[in-house]
C-alpha positions in Angstrom: -165.7 15.6 12.5 -168.8 16.5 13.2 -168.7 15.6 16.8 -165.5 17.8 17.2 -167.2 20.8 15.3 -170.2 19.9 18.1 -167.7 19.7 21.1 -166.3 23.2 20.0 -169.8 24.9 19.6 -171.1 23.3 22.8 -167.9 24.5 24.8 -168.3 27.8 23.4 -171.8 27.9 24.7 -170.7 26.5 27.9 -172.9 23.2 27.6 -170.9 21.1 29.5 -173.0 18.1 29.8 -173.4 17.9 25.7 -169.2 18.7 25.5 -169.1 15.5 27.8 -171.3 13.6 25.9 -169.3 14.4 22.5 -166.0 13.5 24.0 -167.4 10.2 25.2 -168.8 9.2 22.0 -165.5 10.4 20.4 -163.6 8.1 22.8 -161.9 10.8 24.3 -162.7 9.4 28.0 -160.0 11.2 29.5 -161.2 14.6 28.5 -164.9 13.6 29.1 -163.5 12.9 32.7 -161.6 16.2 32.9 -164.7 18.3 32.2 -166.6 16.8 34.7 -164.0 16.9 37.2 -163.7 20.5 36.9 -167.4 21.2 36.8 -167.9 19.5 39.8 -165.4 21.8 41.6 -167.2 24.9 40.4 -171.2 24.2 40.4 -173.4 22.4 42.3 -173.4 18.7 41.1 -176.3 17.1 39.2 -177.6 13.5 38.4 -176.6 13.8 35.0 -173.1 14.5 36.0 -172.7 11.8 38.4 -174.2 9.5 35.7 -171.9 10.4 33.4 -168.8 10.2 35.9 -170.1 6.4 36.4 -170.1 5.9 32.6 -166.4 6.9 32.3 -165.4 4.8 35.7 -164.4 1.6 36.2 -166.1 -0.9 38.7 -166.7 -0.8 41.5 -166.3 2.8 41.8 -168.6 3.4 39.0 -171.4 2.3 40.9 -170.7 4.9 43.8 -171.1 7.8 41.0 -174.7 5.9 40.0 -175.8 5.7 43.7 -174.7 9.7 44.2 -176.9 10.4 40.8 -179.9 8.7 42.2 -179.7 10.2 45.8 -179.4 13.7 44.4 -182.1 13.0 41.8 -184.2 11.8 45.0 -185.1 9.1 43.4 -186.2 10.4 39.9 -183.3 10.0 37.2 -184.1 6.9 36.2 -180.8 6.5 33.9 -179.0 6.3 37.1 -181.1 3.4 38.7 -181.1 1.9 34.9 -177.0 2.1 35.2 -177.1 0.6 38.3 -179.4 -2.5 37.1 -177.0 -3.2 34.4 -174.2 -3.0 36.2 -175.5 -5.6 38.8 -176.8 -7.7 36.1 -173.4 -7.6 34.3 -171.6 -8.9 37.4 -174.2 -11.7 37.7 -175.6 -9.9 41.1 -179.4 -10.8 39.7 -181.2 -10.1 42.8 -179.8 -6.7 43.1 -180.3 -5.9 39.2 -184.0 -6.8 39.9 -184.0 -4.4 42.9 -183.1 -1.5 40.7 -184.9 -2.3 37.5 -188.4 -3.7 38.8 
């Protein structure tokens, strides 16, 4: 119930990244993705938005979202790079994982 209240509060304050986080934690992945898709149509994309989209997307498409986040951040948004490394590691692409995580 706390997450529902938080999501409603964040929505009223237009804190969309936080709304996405709440929906994701509640298991409402479809709603979270919908919020992201709407925001991507209306505002300039951010690394956080693309990383969240990657978290909500299955392979292999998710990696494109993480790459976009890394590109938008000009190599500064570490979470995108960590997620790329984690996906590579989980796919047993160890050299790729090392490249992302080193």
